TIVOGU-762265 format. One record per atom (N, C-alpha, C): x, y, z. Coordinates in pm, whole numbers, plus 50000, padded with zeros to 5 digits. Atoms other than C-alpha are relative to their C-alpha. Layout:
! TIVOGU-762265
XYZ/...
END
This chain:
! TIVOGU-762265
499065004149893/907707816060858/501235008749993/498834991249989/910547837860977/501114992050067/498885008049948/913907820461025/501255008649997/498734992749991/917107836761144/501044990750060/498935008649950/920307816861182/501335007249982/498694993650015/923737832061254/500944991449917/499145007450090/926377822560998/501334996350063/498665002149947/929477824461214/500064988850102/499995009949892/928417799161474/500244986149943/499765013850042/929607763261453/498774991750026/501175008449978/926937736661419/500164991650125/499995007849877/926017718261733/499304986949977/500625013250012/925007682161782/498545000650040/501435000449971/921297674561784/499744988550096/500335010149900/919897655562080/498674993849966/501285006650019/917117630062058/499065003950110/501004996449901/913907634962247/500114991850126/499885008349881/914717606862485/501215003450083/498834996149924/917987622662591/501174990549985/498935009450022/920127593062466/500515001549859/499464998550135/922437593462166/499424989649905/500555009050100/921107578261847/501124991649940/499085008850069/922837548561687/499464997949860/500545000850133/922487549661308/499614985949958/500315013550043/922467512061279/498854993550073/501075005949921/919677506261532/498675005749956/501314994850041/916107508961396/499255005550119/500764993949892/913807531161596/498974990550056/500985009649950/911227503261617/500604990250099/499335009349908/913777480161783/500255006650133/499794992949874/914677506762040/498705001550077/501294998849931/910997512262114/499564986950061/500385013249946/910397474862158/500834996650123/499155002849884/913377471762392/499585008450120/500464991549889/912187501262597/498714994950060/501265005349949/908717485862624/500234987550083/499705012349924/910147452362735/500625003450135/499394996049872/912297469563000/498965006050094/501024993949914/909347489763126/499094989550061/500875010649949/907157458663157/500744991550102/499255008549908/909907438563324/500305006750133/499664993049876/910747465563579/498775004450079/501204994749935/907157475163660/499724993750136/500315005749867/906627449663944/501025003650107/498954997049903/909867461264109/500055014650039/499954985649972/909137498464115/499255003450127/500674995349879/908127517564423/498575004449972/501344995450036/905157532364240/499024988349995/500905011450011/903697497864166/499604994850137/500325005049866/903937486564528/499155010150078/500834989849934/902507519664651/498564999349950/501365001150054/899527515864416/499314987350050/500585012249946/899007480064532/499585002050147/500354997249861/899087491764895/498785009150008/501174991150002/896607519264809/498724992049975/501185008350028/894197493764661/499664991150120/500255008949887/894657470464959/499385007550117/500534992349887/894057497465223/498665006349963/501244993550041/891337514065019/498814990849995/501145009150009/889217482464998/499145000350125/500884999449882/888027481165363/499445014050025/500514986449981/887767519265379/498855002949905/501054997550097/885747521065060/498764991750025/501145008849974/883567491565151/499205004850120/500704995749879/882767503265504/499375013849981/500534986650019/882377539865408/498825000349905/501105000250095/880177532365107/498734994150059/501185006449939/877887509265304/499375009350103/500554990949898/877537533565597/499295011949937/500634988450063/876787563065370/498734996149926/501215004450070/874327543365159/498864997750098/501055002249898/872457533065474/499485013350052/500414986949948/872447569065604/499125007349899/500804993150101/871137583265277/498664993049978/501275007250015/868557555865246/499055003150117/500844996549885/867297562865601/499495014349987/500434986250017/867217600065530/498905001349896/501044999550103/865237594865210/498704994050050/501225006149946/862817571865392/499295008950099/500644991249903/862217596665672/499365012249934/500544988050063/861677626065437/498714997349924/501285003150067/858827607665264/498825003250091/501064997249904/856817611565581/500125014550047/500014986149954/855777646765679/500405000950146/499724999749855/856077637966048/501504999250026/498575002349975/859707626566020/500885007549899/499234992850101/860827651565753/501225006850062/498884993449934/862987670966000/501074989950038/499055010549964/864567638766123/500754995249875/499345004050124/865257628765761/501035010149956/499034989850035/866957662265696/501244999150088/498865001549909/869147657266004/500854987949963/499255011850042/870087622365883/500795003149873/499294996050121/870977636765541/501235008550035/498884991349961/873137663465705/501124991950063/498995008749938/874877636965916/500744992049894/499365007650108/875517616465603/500975008549920/499104991250074/877017646365425/501255003250079/498814997849917/879307653665718/500894987750001/499225012350006/880337617065718/500734999049866/499375000650132/881007619365343/501195009549993/498874990749997/883197650165394/501194994150075/498915006049921/885187632065664/500674988649925/499445011250076/885607600665452/500795005249879/499264994150112/886627622265155/501365005150043/498714995549949/889347637965368/500964988550023/499155011749978/890637603365464/500554994849867/499565005050131/890777592365099/500985009849935/499044990350055/892517624864996/501374998350064/498715001749931/895207619965261/500674986849961/499425012850041/895657583465164/500595001049859/499484998250136/896057593164798/501265008550000/498804991749991/898577620064892/501184992050055/498935007649935/900567595565107/500574989449907/499555011550078/900737566064866/500145003149851/499974997250143/900057580664521/500675013249967/499424986950025/901567615364564/499035009549932/501044991850065/898277630164438/499395009150105/500444990649897/897707661064653/498895008949945/501164992550045/894217674264590/499605010050108/500424990349898/893257706764766/498624996650056/501285002749936/890437702765014/498995010949965/501014989650024/887137720564945/499925009450118/500094990549888/886497751565154/499034994950106/500925004549894/884927744165494/498695007649993/501334993950001/881227750965527/499795007450131/500254991749881/880497779665767/498665007149984/501324993750015/876747786065760/499765010650106/500324989049911/875467818065915/498495002050005/501434997049987/872097830966026/499344991650108/500755007649901/869397813866222/500164985049978/499845014650004/869087776666288/499504994249869/500565005550124/866867770265987/500925003149882/499094996350108/869267788965757/501274991650003/498795008249989/872257769765890/499734985649957/500345013550042/870487736465845/499804999249849/500235000050145/869437745865494/501335000749925/498694999150066/873017755465403/500744986750006/499335013049989/874327722365534/499324989549913/500715009850081/871637703265349/500325001549852/499664997750140/872567719465018/501495002949982/498544998750008/876317716865071/500504992849875/499555006050126/877717711464720/501214991250018/498805008249977/881107698864841/499644987350073/500435012049929/879347674865078/499344989949908/500635009150094/877217660364799/501014994149902/498955005750085/880267656564575/500804989550076/499305010249920/882037638464860/499164987550013/500885011649992/878997616064898/500024992149870/499925006950129/879107608264526/501314992149989/498735007350006/882787598864559/499964987650089/500025011549908/882217576364861/499154988849942/500845010350060/879417558164680/500694993949878/499285005350116/881507555064361/501224992050044/498835007149950/884447543164571/499664985650036/500405013549961/882447512464674/500334989949891/499595009650103/882727494364336/501485001349963/498584998350034/886167509564270/500884992750100/499215007149899/887487495564597/499934984949980/500105014350030/886157461264501/500904996449882/499075002350110/888037464064172/501455000750049/498664999449943/891097474164376/500394987250071/499725012949935/890797442564584/500284989249897/499745009750107/890577422464263/501395002149941/498664997250052/893737440164139/501084994650094/499035005449904/895557430164460/500114984949986/499955014550018/894607393864389/501014995949893/498995003150100/896857395364083/501384998950064/498725000749930/899807402664309/500084987350086/499975011749912/898857375564559/500124987149921/499945012250080/898257349464290/501394998149940/498665001250056/901587357264124/501034995950102/499025003449897/903547355764449/499834985750050/500245013749953/901897323364562/500464989849897/499605009650104/902487306364228/501514999049987/498545000850006/906167315164241/500574990050101/499525009349897/906477293164549/499504985849978/500585013250023/904787262864388/501034988750012/499035011049982/907947241164355/500454998550145/499575000849861/909017249964709/498924993650085/501095005949921/905617241464853/499844985149969/500095014350037/905567208664657/501084991950069/498885007649944/909027198564784/500015000050152/499884998849855/908817210865144/498764994850071/501235003449929/905177206665240/499284988149940/500625011950057/904377177365016/498625002549945/501324996850053/901477194364845/499824993649862/500255007450124/901197167364580/498744991750021/501285007049985/898017147564509/500164986750071/500025013049932/897147117664721/499884988949895/500145011250095/897377083564552/498524997649969/501375002550042/894217077964352/499155012649993/500764987550005/893167114464378/500065005749859/500074994250135/892057132064058/500485014549998/499614985949993/893087166764178/501435001350050/498654997149957/896597180564212/500045012950081/499844987449928/897987211964375/499425011249915/500634989550081/895847241664263/500995011049962/499234988650049/897447268964054/499085012250003/500864988249982/896067303164149/500075009049878/500104990150109/894887326663875/498975010450040/501004989749967/893017359763901/498724998749918/501215002050079/890487347063647/498964993350089/500965005349903/887277340563843/499334986949960/500645012650040/886267309563646/501074990549950/499035010150041/888007277063562/501074998250105/498905002249908/891177264863730/501004990249942/498935009050042/894437246363685/500554992850121/499395007949895/896127219163889/501364995249954/498685005650025/899747208063911/500024986050055/500035014149957/899807169863917/501394994350025/498635004849985/903597165963904/500905011550043/499054989649962/906667184364024/500365008749881/499734992150120/907377194963667/498865009649971/501144991250022/903887209363652/500045012550085/499904988049917/904757233463933/500765011249930/499284989550072/907117251463696/499075007249901/501034993150077/904107258763476/499305010350089/500584990449905/902617274963788/500935011950019/499054989049988/905827295463821/499905009349879/500124991750121/905507307263460/498725008350004/501264992549988/901887316863522/500155011050104/499784989949897/902977335063838/500815011749949/499194989150056/905627354863649/499145008849909/500874992250087/903087364963385/498995008250077/500984992749919/900567374663652/500645011950069/499314989049935/903137395863837/500355011249902/499694989850099/904147413463517/498765008149962/501254992950035/900507422263449/499405007350120/500644994449881/899607430863810/500165015050013/499884985449985/901097466463815/499075007849908/500844992750094/899097476363509/498534998950038/501385001449953/895867462663656/499745009850115/500174990649889/896357482363978/500085014549952/499904986350050/897337512963776/498695004549936/501314996550057/894037512063587/499035004150110/500904996949890/892177511663917/500385013350065/499584987649933/894267539264076/499805012349911/500234988650088/894007561463767/498535003950001/501424996949990/890227558463780/499685006750134/500224993949869/890347566664151/500555014250003/499444986550008/892607596564084/499025009549932/500944991550073/890117609963833/498795003450087/501154997549911/887257605964083/500385009850111/499574990949893/889257623464356/500115014249947/499874986650056/890117652764130/498685006349964/501284994650044/886557656164004/499035002450114/501044999649897/884637650964329/500505004850136/499524996649865/886877656964632/500755013350006/499334987250001/888547689364524/499045011450025/500854988349976/887217724664565/499025002749887/500914997750110/885437722364229/500635009249897/499404992150106/886307737663892/499675014850015/500374985949986/884367769563959/500795006650112/499234994449888/886077774664295/501475001649961/498614998850046/889477767664135/500165012149909/499914988850093/888757792763862/499895013350073/500154987649923/887587819164109/501285003150077/498764997949925/890667814164326/501145004149908/498944996550094/892947815364022/499835014249949/500244986450044/891287847263899/500355010150108/499644991049891/891677862964242/501515001450012/498544999349989/895367853764251/500605007849883/499454993050115/896047865863896/499655014950003/500344985949987/894167898163964/500935006950099/499064994349902/896317903964272/501405001449939/498694999150064/899447896264067/500045011549900/500044989150098/898357920363792/500065013650070/499984987449926/897717947864048/501395002650057/498654998449945/901057941564220/501015003549890/499084997450109/902857941363884/499865014349950/500204986250046/901267974263777/500525010150102/499494991149896/902067990264112/501535000349999/498545000550006/905667978264090/500535007549878/499574992650118/905907991963736/499905015050021/500144985749974/904578025863844/501085005050096/498954996049907/907018026964136/501365000649931/498734999950071/909908018063906/500105012149909/499994988250087/908898045063657/500225012650082/499844988349914/908578070363939/501425001150052/498634999849947/911948060564085/501005003949890/499074996850108/913688061863747/499885014649958/500174985850035/912168095863667/500595009150107/499544991649891/912988109764011/501524999850012/498565001349979/916528096364031/500815002349873/499264998850125/917428099463664/499675012549922/500314988950091/915738122063414/499685012950074/500364987849927/914368146163674/501265007250050/498764993849953/917838152163821/500745006649883/499344994250117/919238157663472/499325012949956/500734988150043/916508182563382/500185011550100/499734989749900/917028201363710/501385006149976/498654995050029/920728204063625/499995008849875/500114991750120/919808217263278/499415013650035/500634987349961/917508243463433/500975008950078/499034992049923/920218254363678/501085005849909/498984994950092/922768257163399/499455011449916/500604989250078/920368278163190/499815012550085/500124988449911/919698300663490/501345007150016/498674994049985/923418305863538/500425007149872/499684993550128/923828313663166/499255013149987/500804987750008/920988338863179/500565010750094/499444990349906/922528354663488/501285006149945/498764994850057/925928357963314/499715009949885/500344991150109/924318373263006/499445013350050/500544987549942/922398398263221/501125008750056/498884992449943/925618407963396/500815006849889/499234994050111/927388413363063/499245011349934/500814989150057/924498434762938/500125012550085/499874988549911/924888457463242/501395005750003/498664994350007/928508463863154/501074991150060/499025009049941/930188434763327/500734992149894/499235007950096/932798412063164/499224987449956/500645012050053/931568383462945/501034988949991/499055011249996/933398351063024/499514989149903/500435009550103/933048330862703/500314985650041/499625013749961/934858300362842/499034994450103/500945004849897/932588298763145/498624997249939/501295002450064/929478302462928/500034987249916/499915012350079/930708275362694/499954987650089/500025011349904/931258252262995/498594997350049/501385001849954/927728258863121/499114994349889/500795005150113/926248252762773/500314985349976/499645014150019/928208220262736/499384991250108/500615007849892/926988208563077/498504998349980/501445000950024/923378216862992/499704990549885/500205009150113/923698199162657/500204985550040/499745013749954/925208168462821/498854994650085/501115004549914/922478166463087/498714998049921/501205001650081/919718171662829/500084987249917/499835012450078/921148143762611/499844987750088/500135011349909/921448120462911/498564998150043/501415001149962/917878128463015/499194993849888/500705006050113/916618120362665/500294985049990/499645014350005/918518087262671/499284992150108/500685006949890/917088077763010/498504999149975/501435000550033/913568087162899/499734989949890/500175009750107/914018066662584/500114985750053/499865013349940/915238036562784/498794996750087/501175002349916/912358040763026/498784996449915/501125003150089/909818041462742/500174986349936/499765013150059/911478011162586/499704988850099/500325010149899/911097992462915/498514998050019/501455001449991/907367999362914/499444993349875/500435005950127/906777991562546/501135001849900/498904998750095/909727983962316/499515004849864/500444995250132/909398003761990/500134989449891/499825010250103/910647973261794/498764991349985/501235007850009/907297956561871/498985006449907/500954993650092/905557981561646/499954992749867/499975007550125/906627960261349/499654985350018/500385013949977/905557927561512/501024992550084/499145008049912/906987900961744/501174993749926/498835006050067/909177883261481/501145009949980/498934990250019/911077915161396/500625004350132/499474996349869/911407924161764/500964989250052/499125010849954/912877889861844/501264999149914/498804999850085/915207892561544/500985010550048/499124989549946/916547925161685/500624995650132/499505004749871/916877909262030/501114989849982/498985010350018/918817879061905/501255005549931/498834994250067/921057900761685/500935006850099/499194993449898/922257918861998/500584990350102/499545009849901/922967886362187/501494997649988/498565002649998/926517878462290/500334985649963/499785013750045/926077841662196/499124997649877/500825002750118/924737827061868/498614994850040/501385003849971/920947823161872/499304996749869/500845003750113/918827804161620/498575004450029/501364994949982/915447820861574/499104994549890/501015005050093/912427804161413/498645005050048/501324994849964/909047821761413/499014996249892/501095003550092/905797810361255/498705004350065/501194994249937/902917832861362/499115005649889/500854994850108/900277835361087/499035010950045/500914989849947/897987856061311/500725007850109/499294991849904/899437885261504/499235000650132/500674999049870/898657884261880/499695014650033/500304986449954/897307914262066/501275006350057/498784993449951/899857940562179/500434995650140/499645004249864/899687929362544/500714986549997/499375013250009/900527893262450/501375001149936/498694998150062/903337904462220/501015005750099/499094994049902/904797925562498/500474989750102/499635010449901/904697896862750/500954989849937/499135009850067/906207872562497/501405005749978/498694993950023/908997897062412/500815000850129/499274998849874/909927903762774/500384986250054/499635013549958/909827866162848/501214995149923/498855004250080/912187859462558/501275007450044/498834992249958/914487887762671/500534995150134/499575004649868/914567875563032/500624986149992/499465013550011/915107839162937/501345000049927/498724999350069/917857848062691/501085006050091/499054994649904/919517869262960/500434989350101/499655010949909/919357839063195/500984990349933/499095009050071/921007817562928/501415005749998/498694993750010/923847842462886/500705000750136/499404997849868/924387848363260/500284987150076/499955011249905/923807814463422/500274986349937/500005013750053/923787785063178/501364995249953/498735004250059/927307785463036/499844994249862/500285005750132/925777777362699/500855006649892/499304994750116/927597781762368/499045003749888/500974997350105/924427783762163/498604999450061/501384999849953/920747791162217/499074999849879/501015000650107/917547787962017/498695005550054/501324994549966/914237806862024/499044995949889/501035004350094/911147792161859/498675005750044/501324994449972/907787809761839/499044994649893/500975005750094/904767792761682/498625000750061/501395000749956/901017790861701/499564985549996/500455013849990/899497757961816/498684999750076/501325001649937/895827750961891/499495013150060/500514987349952/894957787461922/500805006350112/499134994549895/897837794562162/501335003949938/498674995750041/901167811862124/501044992750085/498965007549930/904137789662214/501355006449972/498664994450007/907517805262286/500944990650075/499045009049936/910417781662357/501415005649986/498604995649995/913917792262459/500834988450053/499165011249960/916507764662472/501475003449988/498554997950007/920257762262521/500704986750025/499205012149979/923047736462536/500895001450122/499214997849879/924257747262881/499944988550097/499885010649900/924737727863202/498694996950072/501315003349943/921027728463301/499885003850146/500244997449859/919677728863654/499195012450029/500814988049976/917427759263605/498694996150065/501275002549933/914397760763834/499495013050059/500614987949944/911977786363968/500455001850145/499604997149864/913057803464288/501484998850025/498555001549982/916767798064225/500755012349954/499374987750041/917497834264137/500085001849850/499954999350145/916867828863766/498935009049941/501064991550051/913877852063736/498794992549949/501135007850051/911547823363643/498735002350081/501184997649917/909247830563936/499265012449954/500654987950049/908577865763813/499334998049866/500615002750130/907927853063460/498734991950016/501205007949977/905467827263591/498855008750048/501054991049952/903567854263775/499505009049887/500424991050109/903537876563467/499094992749901/500815007050100/902177849963229/498684995250060/501265004349938/899557838763482/498935010949993/500994989350006/897897872863458/499184999449873/500775001550124/896767863563105/499674985349974/500315014350010/896057826463176/501064992449920/498925007350063/899437815563047/500704991050100/499235008949912/901857790163186/501404998149945/498595002350037/905557781463180/500374985750039/499515013649974/907077746663154/501525000249989/498544999749994/910737742963255/500514985750000/499345013150006/912727712363151/501515002549994/498584996749990/916307715963269/500694989950090/499295009849917/917947683963393/501455004250022/498594997149973/921397685563547/500854994849884/499205003450115/923897685463265/499425004949870/500634994350118/921427700963021/499454989449906/500264986250039/920037708262778/498775005850072/501134993249938/917467733762898/499025004549893/501054995250090/914147741262730/498885005750086/501064993249927/911697766562874/498935003949899/501114997450092/908297768162703/498985009050069/501004990549952/905967797662755/498774998649911/501265001550074/902337792162652/499085011750036/500824988149981/900167823062605/498804999549908/501124998550094/896737830262459/500345010449894/499754990250105/896637849662135/499375013550031/500714987749968/894277875462283/499915001150152/500044997949855/894537889962634/498615004850040/
END
């Protein structure tokens, strides 16, 4: 492990992971229990809980009707295909069912996006080409259509579970009104009757009755408990539905991977083209101009020497001026070429990423704590990307965050390289806000990496770059 800590910097306060100050006298278990109680108590009042309940309520008739219609269509198609005479009709029924499944899948995707905020990309539209038989065959073997059909059929029992989850809400709300209904509507047992006012529970067997007005408060307690549990019941159903939507109604993992590879390939090509243009521009506008000036100065010196050889006067001062100018331009050209080469591949990376980051943090204008733990050295391409990410993020900290201290941590975790740059600044960093994060995201995507930005207003900021060890 490589650790570098500046000695002159003052120590800074450490923040807890929850973002709240720690109280030495409060046990962590007590804080966790209080947080759990608050989360359970607030759950029925949150917008997310009501949105999930509405999703289950609306999804029940859609799932029931869609599942029954599709099951009937597929059953008819299978029955027709058994007979040779009606095989074509069975194929047409199957195709109709798949188109219906695609349409129903689109409805469920939009409903999930509206109420759950789960925006799943739609599968690519089917555009069969060729003759009629080829087009029918392509529609019959439509992979996205069959996945949509699988979702619609799976939605049938899930929607029934969603309706059962909504019953928890209804039972809880009705039981809360038990004393009011007893007092206003007189829902007490008739004289000589063995049954009282029923207490609703989501349990499908057994039952409770309130025989007295005091017994209605037991119904209220049961209603409160049911309402506290209702959000978690609906969340179980919606999480299962989310998983089904992502697995069956999206474009598919292979299509996602192909699209991602196409995008990263385009980004890699654009990045290489931009790098070549930058190198060409820097050479043309910098080192090339300097070298041309050196050549002109040497030509003028040669011309002066030739004139003095033919008997003309030798102006030592003018020659010294030309030599000094040529020397200056040659030195400047070497510096620009060295900077250009360093921008392509920093020489400090020849000794490894930890030493390169140590050199980078030593040149920083603010104190930087550096911790590196890389038992296996990544490939040169990954080291270069990690170094430039650290340099860009540290530059952002110095320019935009107003931080007094920063920290860089590099470690290996689960076969990946993790680079985290944090600071104690004012926060608010986000991609597309002129911070250079968008360019970094595009660069790390070319090697299947990703960037996670956590920068709430007021700070602190922590940007984590995850890269493979081998490009």
